[in-house]
N, CA, C and O atoms as a CHARMM CRD file, in Angstrom:
* protein
*
  232
    1    1 MET  N     15.19200  27.79900 -17.80200 PROA 1      0.00000
    2    1 MET  CA    15.23700  28.74400 -16.70500 PROA 1      0.00000
    3    1 MET  C     13.85500  29.35700 -16.48400 PROA 1      0.00000
    4    1 MET  O     13.00200  29.37300 -17.37100 PROA 1      0.00000
    5    2 ILE  N     13.67500  29.85300 -15.27900 PROA 2      0.00000
    6    2 ILE  CA    12.42500  30.52000 -14.94300 PROA 2      0.00000
    7    2 ILE  C     12.54900  31.98000 -15.37600 PROA 2      0.00000
    8    2 ILE  O     13.34600  32.74100 -14.82800 PROA 2      0.00000
    9    3 GLU  N     11.73700  32.35400 -16.37900 PROA 3      0.00000
   10    3 GLU  CA    11.83700  33.69400 -16.93200 PROA 3      0.00000
   11    3 GLU  C     10.73800  34.62700 -16.43700 PROA 3      0.00000
   12    3 GLU  O     10.93800  35.83900 -16.36200 PROA 3      0.00000
   13    4 ASN  N      9.58900  34.07400 -16.10400 PROA 4      0.00000
   14    4 ASN  CA     8.50500  34.93400 -15.63700 PROA 4      0.00000
   15    4 ASN  C      7.63100  34.18300 -14.62800 PROA 4      0.00000
   16    4 ASN  O      7.92000  33.03700 -14.28500 PROA 4      0.00000
   17    5 MET  N      6.59100  34.81400 -14.16900 PROA 5      0.00000
   18    5 MET  CA     5.71800  34.25100 -13.13800 PROA 5      0.00000
   19    5 MET  C      4.99800  32.99300 -13.63000 PROA 5      0.00000
   20    5 MET  O      4.77200  32.07600 -12.84100 PROA 5      0.00000
   21    6 ASN  N      4.63600  32.92800 -14.90500 PROA 6      0.00000
   22    6 ASN  CA     3.95800  31.74200 -15.43700 PROA 6      0.00000
   23    6 ASN  C      4.85300  30.51000 -15.35600 PROA 6      0.00000
   24    6 ASN  O      4.37200  29.42600 -15.02500 PROA 6      0.00000
   25    7 ASP  N      6.13700  30.65300 -15.64800 PROA 7      0.00000
   26    7 ASP  CA     7.05700  29.53200 -15.53400 PROA 7      0.00000
   27    7 ASP  C      7.17000  29.07000 -14.08000 PROA 7      0.00000
   28    7 ASP  O      7.21600  27.87000 -13.80800 PROA 7      0.00000
   29    8 PHE  N      7.21200  30.01600 -13.15700 PROA 8      0.00000
   30    8 PHE  CA     7.30000  29.68300 -11.73600 PROA 8      0.00000
   31    8 PHE  C      6.03900  28.94900 -11.28000 PROA 8      0.00000
   32    8 PHE  O      6.13200  27.95300 -10.56200 PROA 8      0.00000
   33    9 LEU  N      4.87100  29.42600 -11.68500 PROA 9      0.00000
   34    9 LEU  CA     3.61700  28.76400 -11.31400 PROA 9      0.00000
   35    9 LEU  C      3.52100  27.37100 -11.92900 PROA 9      0.00000
   36    9 LEU  O      3.02700  26.44100 -11.29100 PROA 9      0.00000
   37   10 SER  N      3.98700  27.22600 -13.15600 PROA 10     0.00000
   38   10 SER  CA     3.98800  25.90500 -13.79700 PROA 10     0.00000
   39   10 SER  C      4.90100  24.94400 -13.05600 PROA 10     0.00000
   40   10 SER  O      4.55900  23.77400 -12.88800 PROA 10     0.00000
   41   11 LEU  N      6.03900  25.41200 -12.61700 PROA 11     0.00000
   42   11 LEU  CA     6.97200  24.58000 -11.86300 PROA 11     0.00000
   43   11 LEU  C      6.35700  24.16000 -10.52400 PROA 11     0.00000
   44   11 LEU  O      6.45300  22.99500 -10.13800 PROA 11     0.00000
   45   12 ILE  N      5.73100  25.09700  -9.82000 PROA 12     0.00000
   46   12 ILE  CA     5.08300  24.78700  -8.54700 PROA 12     0.00000
   47   12 ILE  C      3.96600  23.75900  -8.75600 PROA 12     0.00000
   48   12 ILE  O      3.84100  22.81000  -7.98200 PROA 12     0.00000
   49   13 PHE  N      3.15900  23.94900  -9.79800 PROA 13     0.00000
   50   13 PHE  CA     2.07100  23.01700 -10.09600 PROA 13     0.00000
   51   13 PHE  C      2.61500  21.62500 -10.41700 PROA 13     0.00000
   52   13 PHE  O      2.05700  20.62600  -9.96400 PROA 13     0.00000
   53   14 LEU  N      3.68700  21.55000 -11.18700 PROA 14     0.00000
   54   14 LEU  CA     4.29800  20.27800 -11.54300 PROA 14     0.00000
   55   14 LEU  C      4.82900  19.56400 -10.30000 PROA 14     0.00000
   56   14 LEU  O      4.63800  18.35700 -10.15000 PROA 14     0.00000
   57   15 VAL  N      5.48100  20.28800  -9.42700 PROA 15     0.00000
   58   15 VAL  CA     5.98800  19.69800  -8.18400 PROA 15     0.00000
   59   15 VAL  C      4.82100  19.20400  -7.33000 PROA 15     0.00000
   60   15 VAL  O      4.90600  18.13300  -6.73000 PROA 15     0.00000
   61   16 PHE  N      3.74500  19.96500  -7.27000 PROA 16     0.00000
   62   16 PHE  CA     2.56400  19.56100  -6.50900 PROA 16     0.00000
   63   16 PHE  C      1.96100  18.27100  -7.07100 PROA 16     0.00000
   64   16 PHE  O      1.63600  17.36200  -6.30600 PROA 16     0.00000
   65   17 ILE  N      1.81100  18.17900  -8.37200 PROA 17     0.00000
   66   17 ILE  CA     1.23200  16.98600  -9.00900 PROA 17     0.00000
   67   17 ILE  C      2.11900  15.76900  -8.77000 PROA 17     0.00000
   68   17 ILE  O      1.61200  14.69200  -8.45600 PROA 17     0.00000
   69   18 ILE  N      3.41500  15.92100  -8.91100 PROA 18     0.00000
   70   18 ILE  CA     4.33300  14.80200  -8.67800 PROA 18     0.00000
   71   18 ILE  C      4.27600  14.37000  -7.21800 PROA 18     0.00000
   72   18 ILE  O      4.27900  13.17200  -6.93100 PROA 18     0.00000
   73   19 GLY  N      4.22300  15.31600  -6.29800 PROA 19     0.00000
   74   19 GLY  CA     4.11000  14.98800  -4.87700 PROA 19     0.00000
   75   19 GLY  C      2.81500  14.26500  -4.56600 PROA 19     0.00000
   76   19 GLY  O      2.81500  13.29300  -3.81100 PROA 19     0.00000
   77   20 ALA  N      1.70500  14.72600  -5.14100 PROA 20     0.00000
   78   20 ALA  CA     0.40900  14.08300  -4.91500 PROA 20     0.00000
   79   20 ALA  C      0.41600  12.65800  -5.47100 PROA 20     0.00000
   80   20 ALA  O     -0.12400  11.74900  -4.84000 PROA 20     0.00000
   81   21 CYS  N      1.01100  12.45600  -6.62700 PROA 21     0.00000
   82   21 CYS  CA     1.09500  11.10700  -7.21200 PROA 21     0.00000
   83   21 CYS  C      1.95100  10.19400  -6.33300 PROA 21     0.00000
   84   21 CYS  O      1.62400   9.02100  -6.15200 PROA 21     0.00000
   85   22 PHE  N      3.03100  10.72500  -5.79400 PROA 22     0.00000
   86   22 PHE  CA     3.90000   9.93700  -4.92100 PROA 22     0.00000
   87   22 PHE  C      3.15500   9.53100  -3.65000 PROA 22     0.00000
   88   22 PHE  O      3.23900   8.37900  -3.22300 PROA 22     0.00000
   89   23 ILE  N      2.43800  10.45800  -3.05300 PROA 23     0.00000
   90   23 ILE  CA     1.67500  10.15000  -1.84300 PROA 23     0.00000
   91   23 ILE  C      0.58600   9.12600  -2.14800 PROA 23     0.00000
   92   23 ILE  O      0.37000   8.21000  -1.35400 PROA 23     0.00000
   93   24 PHE  N     -0.10300   9.26000  -3.27900 PROA 24     0.00000
   94   24 PHE  CA    -1.13200   8.30400  -3.67600 PROA 24     0.00000
   95   24 PHE  C     -0.52800   6.91400  -3.88200 PROA 24     0.00000
   96   24 PHE  O     -1.11000   5.91300  -3.46600 PROA 24     0.00000
   97   25 MET  N      0.63600   6.85800  -4.52200 PROA 25     0.00000
   98   25 MET  CA     1.29800   5.58600  -4.77000 PROA 25     0.00000
   99   25 MET  C      1.67300   4.91400  -3.45200 PROA 25     0.00000
  100   25 MET  O      1.48000   3.70700  -3.30500 PROA 25     0.00000
  101   26 ILE  N      2.19900   5.66300  -2.50100 PROA 26     0.00000
  102   26 ILE  CA     2.56300   5.10600  -1.20300 PROA 26     0.00000
  103   26 ILE  C      1.31300   4.60900  -0.47500 PROA 26     0.00000
  104   26 ILE  O      1.34500   3.55700   0.16300 PROA 26     0.00000
  105   27 SER  N      0.21900   5.35900  -0.56900 PROA 27     0.00000
  106   27 SER  CA    -1.03000   4.97600   0.08800 PROA 27     0.00000
  107   27 SER  C     -1.56900   3.65600  -0.47600 PROA 27     0.00000
  108   27 SER  O     -1.96300   2.77100   0.28200 PROA 27     0.00000
  109   28 VAL  N     -1.58300   3.53000  -1.78100 PROA 28     0.00000
  110   28 VAL  CA    -2.08300   2.30700  -2.42300 PROA 28     0.00000
  111   28 VAL  C     -1.18300   1.12900  -2.07200 PROA 28     0.00000
  112   28 VAL  O     -1.67500   0.03900  -1.78100 PROA 28     0.00000
  113   29 PHE  N      0.13100   1.33700  -2.09600 PROA 29     0.00000
  114   29 PHE  CA     1.06200   0.27000  -1.74200 PROA 29     0.00000
  115   29 PHE  C      0.84000  -0.16700  -0.30500 PROA 29     0.00000
  116   29 PHE  O      0.85100  -1.36400  -0.01600 PROA 29     0.00000
  117   30 SER  N      0.64100   0.77400   0.59500 PROA 30     0.00000
  118   30 SER  CA     0.43700   0.46100   2.00800 PROA 30     0.00000
  119   30 SER  C     -0.84900  -0.34100   2.21000 PROA 30     0.00000
  120   30 SER  O     -0.85600  -1.31600   2.96100 PROA 30     0.00000
  121   31 GLN  N     -1.92900   0.05700   1.55200 PROA 31     0.00000
  122   31 GLN  CA    -3.19400  -0.66800   1.67200 PROA 31     0.00000
  123   31 GLN  C     -3.06100  -2.08100   1.12100 PROA 31     0.00000
  124   31 GLN  O     -3.57000  -3.03200   1.71500 PROA 31     0.00000
  125   32 HSD  N     -2.37500  -2.22300  -0.01700 PROA 32     0.00000
  126   32 HSD  CA    -2.18700  -3.53600  -0.62200 PROA 32     0.00000
  127   32 HSD  C     -1.35600  -4.43000   0.30200 PROA 32     0.00000
  128   32 HSD  O     -1.67000  -5.60700   0.47600 PROA 32     0.00000
  129   33 HSD  N     -0.31200  -3.87600   0.88600 PROA 33     0.00000
  130   33 HSD  CA     0.55100  -4.63600   1.77900 PROA 33     0.00000
  131   33 HSD  C     -0.22100  -5.07200   3.02800 PROA 33     0.00000
  132   33 HSD  O     -0.08900  -6.21500   3.46700 PROA 33     0.00000
  133   34 ALA  N     -1.01900  -4.17900   3.59800 PROA 34     0.00000
  134   34 ALA  CA    -1.80700  -4.51700   4.78800 PROA 34     0.00000
  135   34 ALA  C     -2.81200  -5.62000   4.46800 PROA 34     0.00000
  136   34 ALA  O     -3.01300  -6.52600   5.27700 PROA 34     0.00000
  137   35 LYS  N     -3.44200  -5.55500   3.30300 PROA 35     0.00000
  138   35 LYS  CA    -4.39700  -6.59200   2.90900 PROA 35     0.00000
  139   35 LYS  C     -3.69500  -7.93700   2.75500 PROA 35     0.00000
  140   35 LYS  O     -4.22500  -8.96900   3.16600 PROA 35     0.00000
  141   36 LYS  N     -2.50800  -7.92400   2.16700 PROA 36     0.00000
  142   36 LYS  CA    -1.75800  -9.16000   1.96900 PROA 36     0.00000
  143   36 LYS  C     -1.34100  -9.76200   3.31900 PROA 36     0.00000
  144   36 LYS  O     -1.40700 -10.97800   3.49600 PROA 36     0.00000
  145   37 ILE  N     -0.91700  -8.92600   4.26100 PROA 37     0.00000
  146   37 ILE  CA    -0.53100  -9.40500   5.58100 PROA 37     0.00000
  147   37 ILE  C     -1.73700  -9.98700   6.31100 PROA 37     0.00000
  148   37 ILE  O     -1.63100 -11.04700   6.92800 PROA 37     0.00000
  149   38 ARG  N     -2.89900  -9.29800   6.24700 PROA 38     0.00000
  150   38 ARG  CA    -4.11400  -9.82500   6.87400 PROA 38     0.00000
  151   38 ARG  C     -4.49900 -11.18100   6.29300 PROA 38     0.00000
  152   38 ARG  O     -4.89800 -12.08500   7.02800 PROA 38     0.00000
  153   39 GLN  N     -4.37800 -11.32400   4.97400 PROA 39     0.00000
  154   39 GLN  CA    -4.71400 -12.58300   4.31800 PROA 39     0.00000
  155   39 GLN  C     -3.76100 -13.69700   4.76300 PROA 39     0.00000
  156   39 GLN  O     -4.19200 -14.82500   5.00200 PROA 39     0.00000
  157   40 MET  N     -2.48300 -13.38500   4.87200 PROA 40     0.00000
  158   40 MET  CA    -1.51300 -14.37800   5.31700 PROA 40     0.00000
  159   40 MET  C     -1.79600 -14.80800   6.76600 PROA 40     0.00000
  160   40 MET  O     -1.69300 -15.98900   7.09600 PROA 40     0.00000
  161   41 GLU  N     -2.14900 -13.84900   7.62000 PROA 41     0.00000
  162   41 GLU  CA    -2.47900 -14.17800   9.00400 PROA 41     0.00000
  163   41 GLU  C     -3.73300 -15.04500   9.08100 PROA 41     0.00000
  164   41 GLU  O     -3.77500 -16.00800   9.84700 PROA 41     0.00000
  165   42 ASP  N     -4.75100 -14.71200   8.29600 PROA 42     0.00000
  166   42 ASP  CA    -5.97400 -15.51500   8.27900 PROA 42     0.00000
  167   42 ASP  C     -5.69200 -16.94400   7.82700 PROA 42     0.00000
  168   42 ASP  O     -6.20600 -17.89700   8.41300 PROA 42     0.00000
  169   43 GLU  N     -4.87600 -17.09300   6.78500 PROA 43     0.00000
  170   43 GLU  CA    -4.54000 -18.42900   6.30800 PROA 43     0.00000
  171   43 GLU  C     -3.75500 -19.19800   7.36000 PROA 43     0.00000
  172   43 GLU  O     -3.97100 -20.39800   7.53100 PROA 43     0.00000
  173   44 TYR  N     -2.85900 -18.54000   8.05800 PROA 44     0.00000
  174   44 TYR  CA    -2.06800 -19.20900   9.09200 PROA 44     0.00000
  175   44 TYR  C     -2.95600 -19.68000  10.23800 PROA 44     0.00000
  176   44 TYR  O     -2.86600 -20.83500  10.65400 PROA 44     0.00000
  177   45 TYR  N     -3.81000 -18.80200  10.75100 PROA 45     0.00000
  178   45 TYR  CA    -4.64900 -19.17500  11.87600 PROA 45     0.00000
  179   45 TYR  C     -5.70600 -20.19900  11.47300 PROA 45     0.00000
  180   45 TYR  O     -6.05500 -21.06200  12.27900 PROA 45     0.00000
  181   46 ASN  N     -6.21600 -20.12600  10.26600 PROA 46     0.00000
  182   46 ASN  CA    -7.16200 -21.14400   9.80200 PROA 46     0.00000
  183   46 ASN  C     -6.47400 -22.49000   9.63000 PROA 46     0.00000
  184   46 ASN  O     -7.08000 -23.53200   9.87900 PROA 46     0.00000
  185   47 PHE  N     -5.22500 -22.47800   9.21000 PROA 47     0.00000
  186   47 PHE  CA    -4.47000 -23.72700   9.05500 PROA 47     0.00000
  187   47 PHE  C     -4.26600 -24.39100  10.41000 PROA 47     0.00000
  188   47 PHE  O     -4.44700 -25.60400  10.52400 PROA 47     0.00000
  189   48 THR  N     -3.89800 -23.64100  11.43500 PROA 48     0.00000
  190   48 THR  CA    -3.68300 -24.23700  12.74700 PROA 48     0.00000
  191   48 THR  C     -5.00000 -24.70300  13.35000 PROA 48     0.00000
  192   48 THR  O     -5.02400 -25.72900  14.03000 PROA 48     0.00000
  193   49 ASP  N     -6.10000 -23.98100  13.12400 PROA 49     0.00000
  194   49 ASP  CA    -7.40100 -24.40700  13.63500 PROA 49     0.00000
  195   49 ASP  C     -7.83600 -25.72100  12.98900 PROA 49     0.00000
  196   49 ASP  O     -8.40200 -26.58500  13.65800 PROA 49     0.00000
  197   50 ASP  N     -7.57600 -25.87000  11.69900 PROA 50     0.00000
  198   50 ASP  CA    -7.96100 -27.09900  11.00800 PROA 50     0.00000
  199   50 ASP  C     -7.16700 -28.29800  11.54200 PROA 50     0.00000
  200   50 ASP  O     -7.72400 -29.38800  11.67900 PROA 50     0.00000
  201   51 ASN  N     -5.89900 -28.11600  11.84000 PROA 51     0.00000
  202   51 ASN  CA    -5.07900 -29.22100  12.31700 PROA 51     0.00000
  203   51 ASN  C     -5.48600 -29.66600  13.72100 PROA 51     0.00000
  204   51 ASN  O     -5.35500 -30.84600  14.04800 PROA 51     0.00000
  205   52 GLU  N     -5.97100 -28.75700  14.54900 PROA 52     0.00000
  206   52 GLU  CA    -6.38100 -29.12100  15.90800 PROA 52     0.00000
  207   52 GLU  C     -7.63800 -29.98900  15.89600 PROA 52     0.00000
  208   52 GLU  O     -7.83600 -30.80000  16.80100 PROA 52     0.00000
  209   53 ASP  N     -8.47600 -29.83100  14.89600 PROA 53     0.00000
  210   53 ASP  CA    -9.71300 -30.59700  14.81400 PROA 53     0.00000
  211   53 ASP  C     -9.51000 -32.00500  14.27100 PROA 53     0.00000
  212   53 ASP  O    -10.38900 -32.85400  14.41500 PROA 53     0.00000
  213   54 SER  N     -8.40300 -32.25500  13.67100 PROA 54     0.00000
  214   54 SER  CA    -8.21100 -33.57800  13.05000 PROA 54     0.00000
  215   54 SER  C     -7.89800 -34.62600  14.11600 PROA 54     0.00000
  216   54 SER  O     -7.46500 -34.29400  15.22000 PROA 54     0.00000
  217   55 ASP  N     -8.12000 -35.87300  13.77800 PROA 55     0.00000
  218   55 ASP  CA    -7.92400 -36.99900  14.69700 PROA 55     0.00000
  219   55 ASP  C     -6.68000 -37.78500  14.35400 PROA 55     0.00000
  220   55 ASP  O     -6.68300 -39.00800  14.49100 PROA 55     0.00000
  221   56 GLU  N     -5.63300 -37.14800  13.92000 PROA 56     0.00000
  222   56 GLU  CA    -4.42800 -37.86200  13.48900 PROA 56     0.00000
  223   56 GLU  C     -3.69500 -38.51200  14.65300 PROA 56     0.00000
  224   56 GLU  O     -3.07500 -39.55900  14.46600 PROA 56     0.00000
  225   57 TYR  N     -3.74200 -37.94000  15.82600 PROA 57     0.00000
  226   57 TYR  CA    -2.95200 -38.43100  16.95400 PROA 57     0.00000
  227   57 TYR  C     -3.71500 -39.35200  17.88500 PROA 57     0.00000
  228   57 TYR  O     -3.16000 -39.78000  18.89600 PROA 57     0.00000
  229   58 GLU  N     -4.95000 -39.67000  17.59000 PROA 58     0.00000
  230   58 GLU  CA    -5.74400 -40.52200  18.46700 PROA 58     0.00000
  231   58 GLU  C     -5.82100 -41.93000  17.96100 PROA 58     0.00000
  232   58 GLU  O     -6.45600 -42.77800  18.58900 PROA 58     0.00000
């Protein structure tokens, strides 16, 4: 239980730290996901560009 002001401040600080860690985790996950999507798009478009240059159908 919260018995005095120090316990209340400790609880607020703990909630703040957990919230900051959660936001940081979401940010890192989002950046990683965006990088992975960009890489997949680059590989897809490079694959189609390579196939257009080949002489398989001539």
